PDB file of N, H, CA, C and O in Angstrom:
ATOM      1  N   MET A   1     136.155 127.043  84.349  1.00  0.00           N
ATOM      2  CA  MET A   1     137.041 126.677  85.421  1.00  0.00           C
ATOM      3  C   MET A   1     138.427 127.281  85.181  1.00  0.00           C
ATOM      4  O   MET A   1     139.075 127.759  86.112  1.00  0.00           O
ATOM      5  N   LEU A   2     138.870 127.254  83.928  1.00  0.00           N
ATOM      6  H   LEU A   2     138.343 126.866  83.172  1.00  0.00           H
ATOM      7  CA  LEU A   2     140.187 127.823  83.637  1.00  0.00           C
ATOM      8  C   LEU A   2     140.204 129.323  83.907  1.00  0.00           C
ATOM      9  O   LEU A   2     141.193 129.853  84.413  1.00  0.00           O
ATOM     10  N   ALA A   3     139.121 130.002  83.573  1.00  0.00           N
ATOM     11  H   ALA A   3     138.317 129.571  83.162  1.00  0.00           H
ATOM     12  CA  ALA A   3     139.055 131.444  83.811  1.00  0.00           C
ATOM     13  C   ALA A   3     139.093 131.730  85.307  1.00  0.00           C
ATOM     14  O   ALA A   3     139.739 132.681  85.745  1.00  0.00           O
ATOM     15  N   ARG A   4     138.410 130.918  86.080  1.00  0.00           N
ATOM     16  H   ARG A   4     137.885 130.145  85.725  1.00  0.00           H
ATOM     17  CA  ARG A   4     138.413 131.076  87.533  1.00  0.00           C
ATOM     18  C   ARG A   4     139.797 130.827  88.112  1.00  0.00           C
ATOM     19  O   ARG A   4     140.184 131.444  89.104  1.00  0.00           O
ATOM     20  N   ASP A   5     140.532 129.928  87.494  1.00  0.00           N
ATOM     21  H   ASP A   5     140.217 129.426  86.688  1.00  0.00           H
ATOM     22  CA  ASP A   5     141.872 129.573  87.972  1.00  0.00           C
ATOM     23  C   ASP A   5     142.941 130.499  87.410  1.00  0.00           C
ATOM     24  O   ASP A   5     144.121 130.152  87.387  1.00  0.00           O
ATOM     25  N   GLU A   6     142.532 131.654  86.966  1.00  0.00           N
ATOM     26  H   GLU A   6     141.573 131.936  86.985  1.00  0.00           H
ATOM     27  CA  GLU A   6     143.443 132.675  86.452  1.00  0.00           C
ATOM     28  C   GLU A   6     144.237 132.209  85.246  1.00  0.00           C
ATOM     29  O   GLU A   6     145.424 132.507  85.120  1.00  0.00           O
ATOM     30  N   ALA A   7     143.578 131.477  84.360  1.00  0.00           N
ATOM     31  H   ALA A   7     142.613 131.234  84.462  1.00  0.00           H
ATOM     32  CA  ALA A   7     144.174 131.053  83.094  1.00  0.00           C
ATOM     33  C   ALA A   7     143.217 131.429  81.964  1.00  0.00           C
ATOM     34  O   ALA A   7     142.722 130.550  81.258  1.00  0.00           O
ATOM     35  N   PRO A   8     142.948 132.740  81.782  1.00  0.00           N
ATOM     36  CA  PRO A   8     141.948 133.143  80.793  1.00  0.00           C
ATOM     37  C   PRO A   8     142.338 132.785  79.362  1.00  0.00           C
ATOM     38  O   PRO A   8     141.461 132.555  78.531  1.00  0.00           O
ATOM     39  N   GLY A   9     143.622 132.734  79.059  1.00  0.00           N
ATOM     40  H   GLY A   9     144.335 132.921  79.735  1.00  0.00           H
ATOM     41  CA  GLY A   9     144.047 132.339  77.716  1.00  0.00           C
ATOM     42  C   GLY A   9     143.624 130.915  77.403  1.00  0.00           C
ATOM     43  O   GLY A   9     143.154 130.624  76.303  1.00  0.00           O
ATOM     44  N   GLY A  10     143.793 130.037  78.369  1.00  0.00           N
ATOM     45  H   GLY A  10     144.175 130.274  79.262  1.00  0.00           H
ATOM     46  CA  GLY A  10     143.369 128.647  78.187  1.00  0.00           C
ATOM     47  C   GLY A  10     141.866 128.528  78.091  1.00  0.00           C
ATOM     48  O   GLY A  10     141.346 127.732  77.309  1.00  0.00           O
ATOM     49  N   ALA A  11     141.170 129.316  78.884  1.00  0.00           N
ATOM     50  H   ALA A  11     141.592 129.963  79.519  1.00  0.00           H
ATOM     51  CA  ALA A  11     139.706 129.306  78.833  1.00  0.00           C
ATOM     52  C   ALA A  11     139.231 129.782  77.470  1.00  0.00           C
ATOM     53  O   ALA A  11     138.323 129.196  76.880  1.00  0.00           O
ATOM     54  N   LEU A  12     139.850 130.852  76.970  1.00  0.00           N
ATOM     55  H   LEU A  12     140.587 131.328  77.449  1.00  0.00           H
ATOM     56  CA  LEU A  12     139.466 131.378  75.659  1.00  0.00           C
ATOM     57  C   LEU A  12     139.677 130.334  74.573  1.00  0.00           C
ATOM     58  O   LEU A  12     138.828 130.170  73.697  1.00  0.00           O
ATOM     59  N   ALA A  13     140.787 129.634  74.622  1.00  0.00           N
ATOM     60  H   ALA A  13     141.477 129.767  75.334  1.00  0.00           H
ATOM     61  CA  ALA A  13     141.061 128.580  73.636  1.00  0.00           C
ATOM     62  C   ALA A  13     139.992 127.493  73.691  1.00  0.00           C
ATOM     63  O   ALA A  13     139.553 126.998  72.652  1.00  0.00           O
ATOM     64  N   GLU A  14     139.576 127.123  74.890  1.00  0.00           N
ATOM     65  H   GLU A  14     139.932 127.525  75.733  1.00  0.00           H
ATOM     66  CA  GLU A  14     138.541 126.095  75.036  1.00  0.00           C
ATOM     67  C   GLU A  14     137.190 126.584  74.518  1.00  0.00           C
ATOM     68  O   GLU A  14     136.456 125.830  73.878  1.00  0.00           O
ATOM     69  N   TYR A  15     136.865 127.840  74.795  1.00  0.00           N
ATOM     70  H   TYR A  15     137.461 128.452  75.315  1.00  0.00           H
ATOM     71  CA  TYR A  15     135.604 128.394  74.278  1.00  0.00           C
ATOM     72  C   TYR A  15     135.621 128.427  72.756  1.00  0.00           C
ATOM     73  O   TYR A  15     134.613 128.118  72.121  1.00  0.00           O
ATOM     74  N   LYS A  16     136.754 128.796  72.160  1.00  0.00           N
ATOM     75  H   LYS A  16     137.573 129.046  72.676  1.00  0.00           H
ATOM     76  CA  LYS A  16     136.863 128.822  70.703  1.00  0.00           C
ATOM     77  C   LYS A  16     136.625 127.441  70.118  1.00  0.00           C
ATOM     78  O   LYS A  16     135.922 127.292  69.118  1.00  0.00           O
ATOM     79  N   THR A  17     137.209 126.440  70.742  1.00  0.00           N
ATOM     80  H   THR A  17     137.780 126.561  71.554  1.00  0.00           H
ATOM     81  CA  THR A  17     137.020 125.066  70.277  1.00  0.00           C
ATOM     82  C   THR A  17     135.553 124.671  70.377  1.00  0.00           C
ATOM     83  O   THR A  17     134.992 124.097  69.444  1.00  0.00           O
ATOM     84  N   GLY A  18     134.939 124.980  71.503  1.00  0.00           N
ATOM     85  H   GLY A  18     135.395 125.447  72.261  1.00  0.00           H
ATOM     86  CA  GLY A  18     133.525 124.653  71.677  1.00  0.00           C
ATOM     87  C   GLY A  18     132.640 125.350  70.664  1.00  0.00           C
ATOM     88  O   GLY A  18     131.675 124.765  70.173  1.00  0.00           O
ATOM     89  N   LEU A  19     132.958 126.591  70.349  1.00  0.00           N
ATOM     90  H   LEU A  19     133.742 127.067  70.748  1.00  0.00           H
ATOM     91  CA  LEU A  19     132.147 127.343  69.392  1.00  0.00           C
ATOM     92  C   LEU A  19     132.290 126.820  67.967  1.00  0.00           C
ATOM     93  O   LEU A  19     131.403 127.033  67.139  1.00  0.00           O
ATOM     94  N   LYS A  20     133.395 126.137  67.671  1.00  0.00           N
ATOM     95  H   LYS A  20     134.115 125.963  68.342  1.00  0.00           H
ATOM     96  CA  LYS A  20     133.537 125.521  66.347  1.00  0.00           C
ATOM     97  C   LYS A  20     132.509 124.397  66.175  1.00  0.00           C
ATOM     98  O   LYS A  20     131.927 124.232  65.103  1.00  0.00           O
ATOM     99  N   PHE A  21     132.301 123.641  67.234  1.00  0.00           N
ATOM    100  H   PHE A  21     132.774 123.776  68.105  1.00  0.00           H
ATOM    101  CA  PHE A  21     131.385 122.500  67.163  1.00  0.00           C
ATOM    102  C   PHE A  21     129.941 122.905  67.454  1.00  0.00           C
ATOM    103  O   PHE A  21     129.010 122.302  66.919  1.00  0.00           O
ATOM    104  N   PHE A  22     129.751 123.905  68.283  1.00  0.00           N
ATOM    105  H   PHE A  22     130.507 124.394  68.718  1.00  0.00           H
ATOM    106  CA  PHE A  22     128.417 124.363  68.677  1.00  0.00           C
ATOM    107  C   PHE A  22     128.362 125.883  68.561  1.00  0.00           C
ATOM    108  O   PHE A  22     128.402 126.584  69.572  1.00  0.00           O
ATOM    109  N   PRO A  23     128.271 126.397  67.331  1.00  0.00           N
ATOM    110  CA  PRO A  23     128.340 127.847  67.141  1.00  0.00           C
ATOM    111  C   PRO A  23     127.150 128.585  67.755  1.00  0.00           C
ATOM    112  O   PRO A  23     126.047 128.053  67.869  1.00  0.00           O
ATOM    113  N   ASN A  24     127.417 129.817  68.139  1.00  0.00           N
ATOM    114  H   ASN A  24     128.314 130.250  68.046  1.00  0.00           H
ATOM    115  CA  ASN A  24     126.391 130.746  68.617  1.00  0.00           C
ATOM    116  C   ASN A  24     125.668 130.325  69.887  1.00  0.00           C
ATOM    117  O   ASN A  24     124.531 130.741  70.111  1.00  0.00           O
ATOM    118  N   ARG A  25     126.291 129.525  70.708  1.00  0.00           N
ATOM    119  H   ARG A  25     127.215 129.187  70.526  1.00  0.00           H
ATOM    120  CA  ARG A  25     125.677 129.170  71.991  1.00  0.00           C
ATOM    121  C   ARG A  25     125.888 130.320  72.955  1.00  0.00           C
ATOM    122  O   ARG A  25     126.998 130.836  73.090  1.00  0.00           O
ATOM    123  N   PHE A  26     124.814 130.719  73.625  1.00  0.00           N
ATOM    124  H   PHE A  26     123.913 130.300  73.515  1.00  0.00           H
ATOM    125  CA  PHE A  26     124.825 131.899  74.485  1.00  0.00           C
ATOM    126  C   PHE A  26     125.957 131.851  75.504  1.00  0.00           C
ATOM    127  O   PHE A  26     126.787 132.757  75.560  1.00  0.00           O
ATOM    128  N   ASN A  27     125.988 130.803  76.301  1.00  0.00           N
ATOM    129  H   ASN A  27     125.313 130.066  76.256  1.00  0.00           H
ATOM    130  CA  ASN A  27     126.988 130.727  77.373  1.00  0.00           C
ATOM    131  C   ASN A  27     128.417 130.669  76.838  1.00  0.00           C
ATOM    132  O   ASN A  27     129.335 131.208  77.455  1.00  0.00           O
ATOM    133  N   SER A  28     128.602 130.024  75.706  1.00  0.00           N
ATOM    134  H   SER A  28     127.856 129.586  75.204  1.00  0.00           H
ATOM    135  CA  SER A  28     129.942 129.940  75.124  1.00  0.00           C
ATOM    136  C   SER A  28     130.399 131.287  74.587  1.00  0.00           C
ATOM    137  O   SER A  28     131.553 131.672  74.771  1.00  0.00           O
ATOM    138  N   LEU A  29     129.502 132.002  73.925  1.00  0.00           N
ATOM    139  H   LEU A  29     128.564 131.690  73.775  1.00  0.00           H
ATOM    140  CA  LEU A  29     129.855 133.328  73.420  1.00  0.00           C
ATOM    141  C   LEU A  29     130.171 134.278  74.569  1.00  0.00           C
ATOM    142  O   LEU A  29     131.153 135.019  74.525  1.00  0.00           O
ATOM    143  N   TYR A  30     129.331 134.246  75.593  1.00  0.00           N
ATOM    144  H   TYR A  30     128.533 133.644  75.629  1.00  0.00           H
ATOM    145  CA  TYR A  30     129.561 135.124  76.734  1.00  0.00           C
ATOM    146  C   TYR A  30     130.851 134.733  77.462  1.00  0.00           C
ATOM    147  O   TYR A  30     131.631 135.599  77.857  1.00  0.00           O
ATOM    148  N   GLY A  31     131.067 133.448  77.636  1.00  0.00           N
ATOM    149  H   GLY A  31     130.432 132.744  77.316  1.00  0.00           H
ATOM    150  CA  GLY A  31     132.282 132.975  78.303  1.00  0.00           C
ATOM    151  C   GLY A  31     133.532 133.340  77.518  1.00  0.00           C
ATOM    152  O   GLY A  31     134.545 133.725  78.103  1.00  0.00           O
ATOM    153  N   ALA A  32     133.467 133.220  76.196  1.00  0.00           N
ATOM    154  H   ALA A  32     132.645 132.907  75.721  1.00  0.00           H
ATOM    155  CA  ALA A  32     134.609 133.592  75.363  1.00  0.00           C
ATOM    156  C   ALA A  32     134.898 135.087  75.490  1.00  0.00           C
ATOM    157  O   ALA A  32     136.056 135.496  75.569  1.00  0.00           O
ATOM    158  N   ALA A  33     133.847 135.892  75.509  1.00  0.00           N
ATOM    159  H   ALA A  33     132.906 135.559  75.445  1.00  0.00           H
ATOM    160  CA  ALA A  33     134.028 137.340  75.661  1.00  0.00           C
ATOM    161  C   ALA A  33     134.661 137.663  77.014  1.00  0.00           C
ATOM    162  O   ALA A  33     135.576 138.482  77.095  1.00  0.00           O
ATOM    163  N   GLN A  34     134.181 137.029  78.058  1.00  0.00           N
ATOM    164  H   GLN A  34     133.438 136.364  77.992  1.00  0.00           H
ATOM    165  CA  GLN A  34     134.726 137.259  79.391  1.00  0.00           C
ATOM    166  C   GLN A  34     136.191 136.827  79.469  1.00  0.00           C
ATOM    167  O   GLN A  34     137.025 137.546  80.021  1.00  0.00           O
ATOM    168  N   ALA A  35     136.500 135.658  78.919  1.00  0.00           N
ATOM    169  H   ALA A  35     135.823 135.074  78.471  1.00  0.00           H
ATOM    170  CA  ALA A  35     137.874 135.159  78.941  1.00  0.00           C
ATOM    171  C   ALA A  35     138.783 136.085  78.144  1.00  0.00           C
ATOM    172  O   ALA A  35     139.911 136.355  78.557  1.00  0.00           O
ATOM    173  N   ALA A  36     138.297 136.578  76.994  1.00  0.00           N
ATOM    174  H   ALA A  36     137.380 136.359  76.659  1.00  0.00           H
ATOM    175  CA  ALA A  36     139.093 137.502  76.184  1.00  0.00           C
ATOM    176  C   ALA A  36     139.364 138.791  76.957  1.00  0.00           C
ATOM    177  O   ALA A  36     140.475 139.320  76.913  1.00  0.00           O
ATOM    178  N   GLU A  37     138.361 139.293  77.659  1.00  0.00           N
ATOM    179  H   GLU A  37     137.459 138.863  77.695  1.00  0.00           H
ATOM    180  CA  GLU A  37     138.556 140.490  78.492  1.00  0.00           C
ATOM    181  C   GLU A  37     139.629 140.249  79.546  1.00  0.00           C
ATOM    182  O   GLU A  37     140.534 141.065  79.724  1.00  0.00           O
ATOM    183  N   MET A  38     139.520 139.130  80.237  1.00  0.00           N
ATOM    184  H   MET A  38     138.785 138.467  80.093  1.00  0.00           H
ATOM    185  CA  MET A  38     140.474 138.820  81.303  1.00  0.00           C
ATOM    186  C   MET A  38     141.879 138.596  80.755  1.00  0.00           C
ATOM    187  O   MET A  38     142.865 138.802  81.462  1.00  0.00           O
ATOM    188  N   ALA A  39     141.969 138.173  79.495  1.00  0.00           N
ATOM    189  H   ALA A  39     141.167 138.005  78.921  1.00  0.00           H
ATOM    190  CA  ALA A  39     143.268 137.942  78.867  1.00  0.00           C
ATOM    191  C   ALA A  39     143.831 139.221  78.243  1.00  0.00           C
ATOM    192  O   ALA A  39     144.905 139.206  77.643  1.00  0.00           O
ATOM    193  N   GLY A  40     143.096 140.325  78.389  1.00  0.00           N
ATOM    194  H   GLY A  40     142.223 140.338  78.876  1.00  0.00           H
ATOM    195  CA  GLY A  40     143.570 141.598  77.856  1.00  0.00           C
ATOM    196  C   GLY A  40     143.350 141.770  76.366  1.00  0.00           C
ATOM    197  O   GLY A  40     144.023 142.579  75.728  1.00  0.00           O
ATOM    198  N   GLN A  41     142.410 141.014  75.803  1.00  0.00           N
ATOM    199  H   GLN A  41     141.863 140.357  76.322  1.00  0.00           H
ATOM    200  CA  GLN A  41     142.116 141.073  74.375  1.00  0.00           C
ATOM    201  C   GLN A  41     140.755 141.736  74.163  1.00  0.00           C
ATOM    202  O   GLN A  41     139.780 141.079  73.799  1.00  0.00           O
ATOM    203  N   ALA A  42     140.708 143.042  74.396  1.00  0.00           N
ATOM    204  H   ALA A  42     141.500 143.576  74.692  1.00  0.00           H
ATOM    205  CA  ALA A  42     139.446 143.783  74.376  1.00  0.00           C
ATOM    206  C   ALA A  42     138.734 143.724  73.028  1.00  0.00           C
ATOM    207  O   ALA A  42     137.512 143.584  72.985  1.00  0.00           O
ATOM    208  N   SER A  43     139.471 143.826  71.942  1.00  0.00           N
ATOM    209  H   SER A  43     140.464 143.940  71.977  1.00  0.00           H
ATOM    210  CA  SER A  43     138.805 143.816  70.631  1.00  0.00           C
ATOM    211  C   SER A  43     138.161 142.462  70.350  1.00  0.00           C
ATOM    212  O   SER A  43     137.077 142.399  69.768  1.00  0.00           O
ATOM    213  N   GLN A  44     138.812 141.396  70.754  1.00  0.00           N
ATOM    214  H   GLN A  44     139.692 141.447  71.226  1.00  0.00           H
ATOM    215  CA  GLN A  44     138.236 140.063  70.558  1.00  0.00           C
ATOM    216  C   GLN A  44     137.016 139.884  71.460  1.00  0.00           C
ATOM    217  O   GLN A  44     136.028 139.269  71.057  1.00  0.00           O
ATOM    218  N   ALA A  45     137.084 140.412  72.661  1.00  0.00           N
ATOM    219  H   ALA A  45     137.886 140.911  72.989  1.00  0.00           H
ATOM    220  CA  ALA A  45     135.941 140.342  73.574  1.00  0.00           C
ATOM    221  C   ALA A  45     134.740 141.046  72.951  1.00  0.00           C
ATOM    222  O   ALA A  45     133.622 140.532  72.983  1.00  0.00           O
ATOM    223  N   THR A  46     134.980 142.218  72.390  1.00  0.00           N
ATOM    224  H   THR A  46     135.888 142.636  72.364  1.00  0.00           H
ATOM    225  CA  THR A  46     133.890 142.973  71.772  1.00  0.00           C
ATOM    226  C   THR A  46     133.300 142.212  70.593  1.00  0.00           C
ATOM    227  O   THR A  46     132.091 142.264  70.368  1.00  0.00           O
ATOM    228  N   GLU A  47     134.135 141.509  69.839  1.00  0.00           N
ATOM    229  H   GLU A  47     135.117 141.467  70.022  1.00  0.00           H
ATOM    230  CA  GLU A  47     133.637 140.702  68.720  1.00  0.00           C
ATOM    231  C   GLU A  47     132.689 139.618  69.223  1.00  0.00           C
ATOM    232  O   GLU A  47     131.630 139.396  68.636  1.00  0.00           O
ATOM    233  N   TYR A  48     133.061 138.947  70.300  1.00  0.00           N
ATOM    234  H   TYR A  48     133.921 139.127  70.777  1.00  0.00           H
ATOM    235  CA  TYR A  48     132.182 137.913  70.846  1.00  0.00           C
ATOM    236  C   TYR A  48     130.892 138.523  71.392  1.00  0.00           C
ATOM    237  O   TYR A  48     129.811 137.961  71.215  1.00  0.00           O
ATOM    238  N   TYR A  49     131.007 139.660  72.047  1.00  0.00           N
ATOM    239  H   TYR A  49     131.885 140.116  72.191  1.00  0.00           H
ATOM    240  CA  TYR A  49     129.800 140.339  72.531  1.00  0.00           C
ATOM    241  C   TYR A  49     128.882 140.704  71.363  1.00  0.00           C
ATOM    242  O   TYR A  49     127.664 140.557  71.463  1.00  0.00           O
ATOM    243  N   ALA A  50     129.460 141.177  70.258  1.00  0.00           N
ATOM    244  H   ALA A  50     130.450 141.296  70.177  1.00  0.00           H
ATOM    245  CA  ALA A  50     128.666 141.563  69.097  1.00  0.00           C
ATOM    246  C   ALA A  50     127.929 140.363  68.510  1.00  0.00           C
ATOM    247  O   ALA A  50     126.762 140.471  68.132  1.00  0.00           O
ATOM    248  N   VAL A  51     128.603 139.232  68.435  1.00  0.00           N
ATOM    249  H   VAL A  51     129.550 139.145  68.742  1.00  0.00           H
ATOM    250  CA  VAL A  51     127.949 138.018  67.927  1.00  0.00           C
ATOM    251  C   VAL A  51     126.818 137.612  68.870  1.00  0.00           C
ATOM    252  O   VAL A  51     125.749 137.204  68.417  1.00  0.00           O
ATOM    253  N   LEU A  52     127.048 137.722  70.170  1.00  0.00           N
ATOM    254  H   LEU A  52     127.917 138.054  70.538  1.00  0.00           H
ATOM    255  CA  LEU A  52     126.015 137.383  71.142  1.00  0.00           C
ATOM    256  C   LEU A  52     124.794 138.275  70.967  1.00  0.00           C
ATOM    257  O   LEU A  52     123.664 137.788  70.970  1.00  0.00           O
ATOM    258  N   VAL A  53     125.014 139.577  70.815  1.00  0.00           N
ATOM    259  H   VAL A  53     125.932 139.973  70.813  1.00  0.00           H
ATOM    260  CA  VAL A  53     123.903 140.512  70.628  1.00  0.00           C
ATOM    261  C   VAL A  53     123.153 140.180  69.350  1.00  0.00           C
ATOM    262  O   VAL A  53     121.922 140.160  69.343  1.00  0.00           O
ATOM    263  N   LYS A  54     123.878 139.920  68.267  1.00  0.00           N
ATOM    264  H   LYS A  54     124.878 139.937  68.272  1.00  0.00           H
ATOM    265  CA  LYS A  54     123.241 139.584  66.988  1.00  0.00           C
ATOM    266  C   LYS A  54     122.448 138.286  67.098  1.00  0.00           C
ATOM    267  O   LYS A  54     121.348 138.179  66.556  1.00  0.00           O
ATOM    268  N   THR A  55     123.000 137.310  67.792  1.00  0.00           N
ATOM    269  H   THR A  55     123.894 137.397  68.233  1.00  0.00           H
ATOM    270  CA  THR A  55     122.323 136.025  67.954  1.00  0.00           C
ATOM    271  C   THR A  55     121.003 136.186  68.711  1.00  0.00           C
ATOM    272  O   THR A  55     120.033 135.479  68.440  1.00  0.00           O
ATOM    273  N   CYS A  56     120.978 137.117  69.653  1.00  0.00           N
ATOM    274  H   CYS A  56     121.766 137.691  69.873  1.00  0.00           H
ATOM    275  CA  CYS A  56     119.789 137.311  70.487  1.00  0.00           C
ATOM    276  C   CYS A  56     118.867 138.409  69.959  1.00  0.00           C
ATOM    277  O   CYS A  56     117.895 138.783  70.616  1.00  0.00           O
ATOM    278  N   GLU A  57     119.177 138.917  68.783  1.00  0.00           N
ATOM    279  H   GLU A  57     119.967 138.613  68.249  1.00  0.00           H
ATOM    280  CA  GLU A  57     118.385 139.985  68.189  1.00  0.00           C
ATOM    281  C   GLU A  57     116.910 139.589  68.112  1.00  0.00           C
ATOM    282  O   GLU A  57     116.576 138.487  67.679  1.00  0.00           O
ATOM    283  N   GLY A  58     116.046 140.489  68.533  1.00  0.00           N
ATOM    284  H   GLY A  58     116.318 141.385  68.886  1.00  0.00           H
ATOM    285  CA  GLY A  58     114.613 140.227  68.504  1.00  0.00           C
ATOM    286  C   GLY A  58     114.093 139.529  69.747  1.00  0.00           C
ATOM    287  O   GLY A  58     112.886 139.331  69.891  1.00  0.00           O
ATOM    288  N   SER A  59     114.979 139.160  70.632  1.00  0.00           N
ATOM    289  H   SER A  59     115.959 139.321  70.515  1.00  0.00           H
ATOM    290  CA  SER A  59     114.566 138.483  71.858  1.00  0.00           C
ATOM    291  C   SER A  59     114.183 139.513  72.914  1.00  0.00           C
ATOM    292  O   SER A  59     114.628 140.660  72.866  1.00  0.00           O
ATOM    293  N   SER A  60     113.375 139.105  73.844  1.00  0.00           N
ATOM    294  H   SER A  60     113.013 138.174  73.883  1.00  0.00           H
ATOM    295  CA  SER A  60     112.991 140.003  74.939  1.00  0.00           C
ATOM    296  C   SER A  60     113.712 139.616  76.232  1.00  0.00           C
ATOM    297  O   SER A  60     113.253 139.925  77.331  1.00  0.00           O
ATOM    298  N   SER A  61     114.836 138.941  76.081  1.00  0.00           N
ATOM    299  H   SER A  61     115.210 138.689  75.188  1.00  0.00           H
ATOM    300  CA  SER A  61     115.604 138.484  77.232  1.00  0.00           C
ATOM    301  C   SER A  61     116.091 139.654  78.065  1.00  0.00           C
ATOM    302  O   SER A  61     116.491 140.689  77.533  1.00  0.00           O
ATOM    303  N   GLU A  62     116.053 139.481  79.363  1.00  0.00           N
ATOM    304  H   GLU A  62     115.728 138.640  79.795  1.00  0.00           H
ATOM    305  CA  GLU A  62     116.565 140.487  80.287  1.00  0.00           C
ATOM    306  C   GLU A  62     117.777 139.967  81.053  1.00  0.00           C
ATOM    307  O   GLU A  62     118.093 140.453  82.139  1.00  0.00           O
ATOM    308  N   ARG A  63     118.445 138.985  80.480  1.00  0.00           N
ATOM    309  H   ARG A  63     118.188 138.590  79.597  1.00  0.00           H
ATOM    310  CA  ARG A  63     119.616 138.415  81.148  1.00  0.00           C
ATOM    311  C   ARG A  63     120.686 139.485  81.310  1.00  0.00           C
ATOM    312  O   ARG A  63     120.949 140.246  80.379  1.00  0.00           O
ATOM    313  N   PRO A  64     121.300 139.548  82.474  1.00  0.00           N
ATOM    314  CA  PRO A  64     122.345 140.556  82.698  1.00  0.00           C
ATOM    315  C   PRO A  64     123.539 140.382  81.756  1.00  0.00           C
ATOM    316  O   PRO A  64     124.197 141.359  81.399  1.00  0.00           O
ATOM    317  N   GLU A  65     123.816 139.154  81.358  1.00  0.00           N
ATOM    318  H   GLU A  65     123.281 138.359  81.648  1.00  0.00           H
ATOM    319  CA  GLU A  65     124.917 138.903  80.436  1.00  0.00           C
ATOM    320  C   GLU A  65     124.662 139.595  79.095  1.00  0.00           C
ATOM    321  O   GLU A  65     125.570 140.176  78.502  1.00  0.00           O
ATOM    322  N   LEU A  66     123.413 139.525  78.629  1.00  0.00           N
ATOM    323  H   LEU A  66     122.674 139.053  79.111  1.00  0.00           H
ATOM    324  CA  LEU A  66     123.055 140.155  77.364  1.00  0.00           C
ATOM    325  C   LEU A  66     123.115 141.676  77.489  1.00  0.00           C
ATOM    326  O   LEU A  66     123.545 142.365  76.564  1.00  0.00           O
ATOM    327  N   ALA A  67     122.687 142.184  78.621  1.00  0.00           N
ATOM    328  H   ALA A  67     122.337 141.624  79.372  1.00  0.00           H
ATOM    329  CA  ALA A  67     122.765 143.630  78.852  1.00  0.00           C
ATOM    330  C   ALA A  67     124.218 144.095  78.818  1.00  0.00           C
ATOM    331  O   ALA A  67     124.521 145.141  78.244  1.00  0.00           O
ATOM    332  N   LYS A  68     125.105 143.334  79.421  1.00  0.00           N
ATOM    333  H   LYS A  68     124.858 142.484  79.886  1.00  0.00           H
ATOM    334  CA  LYS A  68     126.533 143.690  79.412  1.00  0.00           C
ATOM    335  C   LYS A  68     127.082 143.644  77.993  1.00  0.00           C
ATOM    336  O   LYS A  68     127.851 144.517  77.590  1.00  0.00           O
ATOM    337  N   ALA A  69     126.686 142.626  77.237  1.00  0.00           N
ATOM    338  H   ALA A  69     126.061 141.917  77.564  1.00  0.00           H
ATOM    339  CA  ALA A  69     127.144 142.513  75.850  1.00  0.00           C
ATOM    340  C   ALA A  69     126.675 143.707  75.036  1.00  0.00           C
ATOM    341  O   ALA A  69     127.439 144.258  74.243  1.00  0.00           O
ATOM    342  N   LYS A  70     125.432 144.110  75.224  1.00  0.00           N
ATOM    343  H   LYS A  70     124.811 143.663  75.869  1.00  0.00           H
ATOM    344  CA  LYS A  70     124.906 145.271  74.489  1.00  0.00           C
ATOM    345  C   LYS A  70     125.675 146.533  74.860  1.00  0.00           C
ATOM    346  O   LYS A  70     125.976 147.351  73.990  1.00  0.00           O
ATOM    347  N   GLN A  71     125.994 146.699  76.125  1.00  0.00           N
ATOM    348  H   GLN A  71     125.750 146.035  76.832  1.00  0.00           H
ATOM    349  CA  GLN A  71     126.772 147.860  76.554  1.00  0.00           C
ATOM    350  C   GLN A  71     128.152 147.871  75.916  1.00  0.00           C
ATOM    351  O   GLN A  71     128.643 148.924  75.510  1.00  0.00           O
ATOM    352  N   ALA A  72     128.776 146.708  75.827  1.00  0.00           N
ATOM    353  H   ALA A  72     128.377 145.853  76.158  1.00  0.00           H
ATOM    354  CA  ALA A  72     130.110 146.606  75.236  1.00  0.00           C
ATOM    355  C   ALA A  72     130.072 146.981  73.753  1.00  0.00           C
ATOM    356  O   ALA A  72     130.974 147.651  73.250  1.00  0.00           O
ATOM    357  N   VAL A  73     129.030 146.546  73.069  1.00  0.00           N
ATOM    358  H   VAL A  73     128.297 146.001  73.478  1.00  0.00           H
ATOM    359  CA  VAL A  73     128.906 146.825  71.638  1.00  0.00           C
ATOM    360  C   VAL A  73     128.605 148.304  71.407  1.00  0.00           C
ATOM    361  O   VAL A  73     129.169 148.913  70.497  1.00  0.00           O
ATOM    362  N   VAL A  74     127.729 148.885  72.215  1.00  0.00           N
ATOM    363  H   VAL A  74     127.271 148.391  72.953  1.00  0.00           H
ATOM    364  CA  VAL A  74     127.401 150.304  72.087  1.00  0.00           C
ATOM    365  C   VAL A  74     128.632 151.166  72.386  1.00  0.00           C
ATOM    366  O   VAL A  74     128.852 152.183  71.727  1.00  0.00           O
ATOM    367  N   ALA A  75     129.422 150.770  73.363  1.00  0.00           N
ATOM    368  H   ALA A  75     129.244 149.945  73.898  1.00  0.00           H
ATOM    369  CA  ALA A  75     130.620 151.522  73.725  1.00  0.00           C
ATOM    370  C   ALA A  75     131.619 151.552  72.579  1.00  0.00           C
ATOM    371  O   ALA A  75     132.410 152.488  72.470  1.00  0.00           O
ATOM    372  N   LEU A  76     131.588 150.545  71.733  1.00  0.00           N
ATOM    373  H   LEU A  76     130.945 149.784  71.822  1.00  0.00           H
ATOM    374  CA  LEU A  76     132.505 150.466  70.613  1.00  0.00           C
ATOM    375  C   LEU A  76     132.143 151.466  69.520  1.00  0.00           C
ATOM    376  O   LEU A  76     133.019 151.976  68.821  1.00  0.00           O
ATOM    377  N   LYS A  77     130.865 151.741  69.377  1.00  0.00           N
ATOM    378  H   LYS A  77     130.153 151.328  69.944  1.00  0.00           H
ATOM    379  CA  LYS A  77     130.392 152.630  68.285  1.00  0.00           C
ATOM    380  C   LYS A  77     130.646 154.069  68.563  1.00  0.00           C
ATOM    381  O   LYS A  77     130.307 154.924  67.745  1.00  0.00           O
TER     382      LYS A  77
END
């Protein structure tokens, strides 16, 4: 909701807090990456995308969010 309301910094802070209590949750990792992107923190966004890709390693998921995360990680290399 914070990201939608044009407060990506606040959204990122909330995602970070959530990930402390519930690490490696798909939606939280993806949301944190998106919020970091919107806040202009590209390197942090890529870090969250990388964790998401690693967490889903070996999965046959075709979720568009995972595809975007993989693209972000490949673009970094």
